[in-house]
C-alpha positions as CSV (number, residue, x, y, z in Angstrom):
1,M,-5.8,-10.2,2.3
2,P,-6.1,-7.5,-0.4
3,H,-6.2,-4.0,0.7
4,P,-7.1,-0.7,-1.0
5,Y,-4.3,1.5,-2.4
6,V,-3.7,3.8,0.6
7,L,-2.8,7.4,-0.1
8,L,-1.9,9.7,2.8
9,S,-2.6,13.3,2.2
10,A,-1.5,16.2,4.5
11,A,-0.3,19.8,4.5
12,V,2.3,20.9,7.0
13,S,4.3,24.0,8.1
14,L,8.0,24.2,7.5
15,D,8.5,23.0,11.0
16,G,6.2,20.0,10.6
17,Y,3.0,21.1,12.2
18,L,-0.5,20.3,10.9
19,D,-2.2,23.2,12.8
20,D,-1.6,25.7,15.5
21,T,-3.5,25.9,18.8
22,G,-5.8,28.7,17.9
23,P,-9.6,28.4,17.9
24,E,-9.7,28.4,14.1
25,R,-8.2,25.9,11.8
26,L,-4.8,27.0,10.3
27,L,-5.1,27.0,6.5
28,L,-1.8,25.7,5.2
29,S,-2.7,25.0,1.6
30,S,-3.1,27.6,-1.1
31,P,-6.4,28.1,-3.0
32,A,-5.0,26.2,-6.0
33,D,-3.9,23.3,-3.8
34,F,-7.4,23.1,-2.3
35,G,-8.5,22.5,-5.8
36,R,-5.9,19.7,-6.3
37,V,-7.1,18.1,-3.1
38,D,-10.7,18.2,-4.4
39,E,-9.5,16.5,-7.6
40,V,-7.8,13.8,-5.6
41,R,-11.0,13.3,-3.5
42,A,-13.0,12.9,-6.7
43,S,-10.6,10.2,-7.9
44,V,-10.9,7.8,-4.9
45,D,-13.5,5.4,-3.6
46,A,-13.3,6.5,0.0
47,I,-11.9,9.3,2.2
48,L,-10.8,8.5,5.8
49,I,-10.2,10.8,8.8
50,G,-9.8,10.0,12.4
51,A,-12.2,10.8,15.2
52,G,-9.9,13.6,16.5
53,T,-10.2,15.4,13.2
54,V,-14.0,15.1,13.2
55,R,-14.0,16.6,16.7
56,A,-11.4,19.3,16.1
57,D,-12.3,20.5,12.6
58,N,-15.9,19.4,12.1
59,P,-15.2,18.8,8.4
60,R,-17.8,18.1,5.7
61,L,-15.2,16.1,3.7
62,L,-16.9,16.6,0.3
63,V,-16.0,16.8,-3.4
64,N,-16.8,20.5,-3.8
65,S,-16.6,20.8,-7.6
66,P,-20.0,20.2,-9.3
67,E,-18.2,19.2,-12.5
68,R,-16.1,16.5,-10.7
69,R,-19.2,15.2,-9.0
70,A,-21.0,15.0,-12.3
71,A,-18.1,13.2,-13.8
72,R,-18.2,10.6,-11.0
73,T,-21.9,10.1,-11.6
74,A,-21.4,9.8,-15.4
75,A,-18.8,7.1,-14.7
76,G,-21.4,5.1,-12.7
77,L,-19.9,6.1,-9.3
78,P,-21.6,7.6,-6.3
79,E,-21.6,11.4,-6.4
80,Y,-19.4,11.4,-3.3
81,P,-16.8,8.9,-2.2
82,L,-17.6,6.9,0.9
83,K,-16.7,8.8,4.1
84,V,-14.9,6.8,6.7
85,T,-13.9,7.6,10.3
86,V,-12.2,5.6,13.0
87,S,-12.9,5.8,16.8
88,G,-12.0,3.3,19.5
89,S,-14.5,4.8,21.9
90,G,-17.4,5.5,19.4
91,D,-18.0,8.7,21.3
92,L,-18.7,11.2,18.6
93,D,-21.1,14.2,18.2
94,P,-24.2,13.1,16.4
95,A,-24.6,16.7,15.1
96,A,-21.2,16.8,13.4
97,Q,-21.2,17.9,9.8
98,F,-19.4,14.6,8.8
99,W,-22.6,12.6,9.3
100,H,-25.0,15.0,7.6
101,T,-23.3,15.9,4.3
102,G,-22.2,13.9,1.3
103,G,-23.1,10.3,0.6
104,E,-22.5,7.1,2.5
105,K,-20.6,7.0,5.8
106,V,-19.0,4.2,7.8
107,L,-17.5,4.2,11.3
108,Y,-14.9,1.6,12.3
109,T,-14.7,1.1,16.0
110,T,-14.3,-1.5,18.8
111,D,-17.0,-3.8,20.1
112,K,-17.6,-1.4,23.1
113,G,-17.3,1.6,20.8
114,A,-20.0,0.2,18.6
115,E,-22.4,0.0,21.5
116,R,-21.8,3.6,22.3
117,A,-22.1,4.8,18.7
118,R,-25.4,3.0,18.2
119,A,-26.7,4.4,21.4
120,L,-25.8,7.9,20.2
121,G,-27.7,7.3,17.0
122,L,-24.9,8.3,14.7
123,A,-26.1,8.5,11.1
124,T,-23.6,5.9,9.8
125,D,-22.9,2.3,9.2
126,V,-21.1,1.1,12.4
127,V,-18.5,-1.7,11.9
128,P,-17.0,-3.2,15.1
129,L,-13.5,-4.7,14.6
130,G,-13.2,-6.6,17.9
131,A,-11.7,-5.6,21.3
132,D,-9.2,-3.3,19.6
133,L,-8.8,-1.4,16.4
134,D,-7.0,-3.4,13.7
135,W,-5.9,-1.5,10.6
136,R,-5.4,-4.6,8.5
137,R,-8.8,-5.9,9.3
138,L,-10.3,-2.4,8.6
139,L,-8.6,-2.2,5.2
140,T,-9.6,-5.7,4.3
141,H,-13.2,-4.9,5.1
142,L,-13.1,-1.7,3.0
143,H,-11.7,-3.7,0.1
144,D,-13.9,-6.8,0.3
145,V,-17.2,-5.5,1.7
146,R,-17.3,-1.9,0.5
147,G,-15.4,-2.3,-2.8
148,V,-12.9,0.4,-2.0
149,R,-9.8,0.2,-4.3
150,R,-8.3,3.6,-3.6
151,L,-8.5,5.2,-0.2
152,M,-7.5,8.7,0.6
153,V,-6.5,9.4,4.3
154,E,-6.6,13.0,5.4
155,G,-5.5,12.6,9.0
156,G,-4.8,13.3,11.6
157,G,-1.2,12.8,12.5
158,L,-1.8,9.7,14.7
159,I,-3.5,7.8,11.9
160,H,-0.8,8.8,9.4
161,T,1.8,7.6,11.9
162,Q,0.1,4.3,12.5
163,L,-0.4,3.5,8.8
164,L,3.2,4.3,8.0
165,T,4.7,2.4,10.9
166,Q,2.6,-0.6,10.1
167,G,3.7,-0.5,6.4
168,L,0.2,0.1,5.1
169,A,0.6,3.4,3.3
170,D,1.2,3.1,-0.5
171,E,1.8,6.8,-1.1
172,L,2.4,10.0,0.8
173,Q,1.2,13.3,-0.7
174,L,2.8,16.0,1.4
175,V,2.3,19.8,0.9
176,L,4.8,22.0,2.5
177,A,3.5,25.5,3.4
178,P,5.9,28.5,3.8
179,L,5.2,29.3,7.4
180,F,6.3,28.3,10.9
181,V,4.1,27.3,13.9
182,G,6.7,26.8,16.6
183,D,4.2,25.8,19.3
184,P,5.2,22.5,21.0
185,E,1.5,22.0,22.0
186,A,0.3,22.1,18.3
187,P,-0.3,18.8,16.5
188,R,2.5,17.4,14.3
189,L,2.1,15.3,11.2
190,F,4.2,12.3,12.4
191,G,4.9,11.1,15.9
192,P,7.5,8.7,17.3
193,G,7.3,5.0,16.2
194,G,8.9,2.1,14.6
195,Y,9.1,3.3,11.0
196,Q,10.5,1.1,8.3
197,S,14.1,1.5,7.3
198,G,15.3,3.1,4.1
199,R,14.5,6.2,2.1
200,L,11.2,6.8,0.4
201,R,11.1,7.1,-3.3
202,L,10.3,10.6,-4.6
203,L,7.6,10.3,-7.3
204,E,6.9,14.0,-8.0
205,T,7.5,17.6,-6.9
206,R,5.2,20.4,-8.0
207,R,5.0,24.1,-7.2
208,I,1.4,25.1,-6.5
209,E,1.3,28.9,-5.9
210,D,3.4,29.3,-2.8
211,V,3.3,25.7,-1.6
212,V,5.1,22.6,-2.8
213,L,3.6,19.2,-3.4
214,M,5.9,16.2,-2.8
215,R,4.7,12.7,-3.6
216,Y,6.6,9.7,-2.0
217,E,6.2,6.0,-1.9
218,P,7.8,3.5,0.6
219,T,10.5,1.2,-0.8
220,A,11.5,-1.0,2.1
221,P,10.2,-4.6,2.0
222,G,8.4,-6.2,4.9
223,T,10.3,-8.4,7.4
224,G,7.9,-11.2,8.1
225,P,4.7,-12.9,7.0
226,L,2.6,-9.8,6.8
227,P,3.0,-7.8,3.6
228,V,3.7,-4.1,3.5
229,A,2.9,-1.5,0.9
230,A,6.3,-1.7,-0.7
231,D,5.9,-5.5,-1.2
232,H,3.0,-4.6,-3.6
233,H,5.2,-2.2,-5.6
234,W,8.1,-4.7,-6.0
235,L,5.9,-7.7,-6.8
236,G,4.1,-5.5,-9.4
237,L,7.5,-4.7,-10.9
238,A,8.2,-8.5,-11.1
239,C,4.9,-9.0,-13.0
240,E,5.9,-6.2,-15.4
241,L,9.2,-8.0,-16.0
242,A,7.4,-11.2,-16.7
243,A,5.5,-9.5,-19.5
244,Q,8.9,-8.7,-21.1
245,C,9.9,-12.4,-21.5
246,P,10.3,-13.8,-25.0
247,P,7.3,-16.2,-25.4
248,S,7.8,-19.9,-25.0
249,D,5.6,-23.0,-25.3
250,T,7.7,-25.0,-23.0
251,A,8.4,-22.7,-20.0
252,F,6.8,-20.0,-17.9
253,S,7.3,-16.3,-18.3
254,V,8.5,-15.0,-14.9
255,G,9.9,-11.8,-13.6
256,A,12.0,-11.4,-10.4
257,V,13.5,-8.6,-8.4
258,V,16.0,-8.7,-5.5
259,V,15.5,-5.9,-2.9
260,A,17.6,-5.1,0.1
261,A,16.1,-4.4,3.5
262,D,16.4,-0.6,3.0
263,G,14.5,-0.7,-0.3
264,T,17.5,-0.6,-2.6
265,E,17.0,-2.7,-5.7
266,L,20.0,-5.1,-6.0
267,A,19.1,-6.8,-9.2
268,R,16.2,-7.8,-11.5
269,G,15.8,-10.5,-14.2
270,H,13.2,-12.4,-16.3
271,S,12.9,-15.7,-18.0
272,R,15.0,-16.3,-21.1
273,E,16.8,-13.0,-20.5
274,G,19.8,-12.1,-22.7
275,G,18.9,-14.8,-25.3
276,D,19.5,-17.7,-22.9
277,P,16.5,-20.0,-23.7
278,V,16.6,-21.8,-20.3
279,V,17.5,-19.1,-17.8
280,H,14.9,-18.6,-15.0
281,A,14.0,-15.1,-13.6
282,E,15.4,-15.6,-10.1
283,E,18.5,-17.2,-11.6
284,A,19.0,-14.3,-13.9
285,A,18.5,-11.7,-11.1
286,L,20.8,-13.5,-8.5
287,A,23.5,-13.9,-11.1
288,K,23.8,-10.1,-11.1
289,T,24.4,-9.8,-7.4
290,D,27.7,-10.3,-5.6
291,P,27.5,-13.5,-3.5
292,A,29.5,-11.8,-0.8
293,D,27.1,-8.9,-0.6
294,P,26.0,-8.8,3.1
295,R,22.7,-7.2,2.1
296,L,21.5,-10.5,0.6
297,A,20.9,-11.9,4.1
298,G,18.2,-9.3,4.7
299,A,16.9,-9.1,1.2
300,T,13.6,-10.1,-0.3
301,V,13.2,-11.9,-3.6
302,Y,10.1,-10.9,-5.5
303,S,9.0,-13.5,-8.1
304,S,5.8,-13.4,-10.2
305,L,5.8,-17.3,-10.0
306,E,6.8,-19.5,-7.1
307,P,10.5,-20.3,-7.4
308,C,11.0,-23.8,-8.9
309,A,11.9,-26.8,-6.8
310,R,12.9,-29.0,-9.7
311,R,14.2,-28.4,-13.2
312,A,15.9,-30.3,-16.0
313,S,17.7,-27.4,-17.7
314,R,20.1,-26.6,-14.9
315,P,21.6,-28.5,-12.0
316,A,20.2,-26.1,-9.3
317,P,16.5,-25.0,-9.2
318,C,15.7,-21.5,-8.2
319,A,14.6,-22.4,-4.7
320,R,18.1,-23.8,-4.1
321,L,19.8,-20.7,-5.6
322,I,17.8,-18.5,-3.2
323,L,18.8,-20.6,-0.2
324,D,22.4,-20.6,-1.3
325,A,22.4,-16.8,-1.7
326,G,21.3,-16.5,2.0
327,V,18.0,-14.8,1.2
328,R,15.4,-15.5,3.9
329,R,12.2,-13.9,2.5
330,V,10.4,-14.5,-0.8
331,V,7.2,-12.8,-2.0
332,T,5.3,-14.4,-4.9
333,A,2.0,-14.0,-6.7
334,W,1.3,-17.5,-8.0
335,R,2.0,-21.1,-6.9
336,E,3.5,-23.2,-9.7
337,P,0.8,-25.3,-11.5
338,D,1.5,-28.8,-12.8
339,T,2.0,-27.7,-16.4
340,F,5.6,-28.8,-16.6
341,V,6.4,-30.3,-13.2
342,A,4.0,-32.3,-11.2
343,E,3.4,-31.3,-7.6
344,A,6.0,-28.6,-7.7
345,D,6.5,-27.1,-4.3
346,G,9.2,-24.4,-4.3
347,S,7.6,-22.7,-1.4
348,G,7.8,-25.9,0.7
349,V,11.5,-26.2,-0.2
350,L,12.1,-22.6,0.8
351,A,10.2,-22.9,4.0
352,A,12.0,-26.0,5.0
353,G,15.2,-24.0,4.5
354,G,14.1,-21.2,6.8
355,V,12.8,-18.8,4.2
356,E,9.6,-16.8,4.9
357,V,7.3,-17.2,1.9
358,V,4.6,-14.6,1.3
359,V,2.0,-15.2,-1.4
360,L,-0.1,-12.2,-2.6
361,P,-2.9,-13.7,-4.6
362,E,-4.2,-10.4,-5.7
363,F,-1.3,-10.3,-8.2
364,E,-2.1,-13.8,-9.5
365,E,-3.9,-12.7,-12.7
366,R,-1.1,-10.2,-13.6
367,A,1.4,-13.0,-13.1
368,K,-0.6,-15.4,-15.3
369,A,-1.2,-12.9,-18.1
370,P,2.0,-13.6,-20.0
371,N,1.4,-17.4,-19.7
372,H,-2.2,-17.6,-20.9
373,H,-1.0,-19.4,-24.1
374,L,0.3,-22.3,-22.1
375,P,-1.8,-25.5,-21.5
376,R,-3.7,-25.5,-18.2
């Protein structure tokens, strides 16, 4: 199901701590960076923190700039983003500032936690997620029910760790402060866990007074039927490639990207690439890879349209080319309609050959856009 774009935001010491163990919160950001954080808050639909942060810091979690709040209102948005917290137990202080400042609030919790939260009279919408907390269900609810498209997550470390290890974080905005904490009892940003393989992609570095902002995005594809954040990035790129195709009245415009398990792009292609009037996107991309490359066995092919199962222009359809290359995971946006081939089922061919096929319908309109001129 569609999720919001999830942006993790944190400031850490040079040795990776979020705070020290003193009675007052350790201020890691510079004054100018606090202004940047306020700007990011004003740009999102919701801000999320964990129950531990509510208890430890008692934050208000507001957009502080009157100008930014006015700009939100002028754009038809609420003055403040939705404030979200997560607690398995539902045991939170009803007097905390979180509940009594800003605009709307929502608490995601378990079934038992919901009973406790309601008994405490917390000033919030309480949403139970079942016997256990489920991040995918939470994000789907935020997207589908609350209309959240961009979510800023401000901690704490356990939540950052869970979202990253489950492949649900689209971006990490990390501020590095020029000091050390050195206390093993102090909270750290990331804990142990099964993180995805590969290096994150560096999007930006920026000096802000005496701190440095670093923005990263994950690149490693998922490994099974559940999509991860990097799957969105690569399928979005495939849709961008589809828009580069020379137009045709007799064939779809499709883009494809082949990505290794560690997030390395192996090849890309698009329909009718290089002046070939009949080449398909997956065919063009796979032709640029080395058939002996061992990374193909763990790679994912991203295609804006379901790979074809039958074609007249070449002996082998794209589904067969993918199987022959040894690829065992395909992510696509759009199942092939009957425009040119009746009852096409490339996904069925791939699945029968042992390939995991993941369809992300939230990209369907982007995949269809270069093909709107074709008969329906």
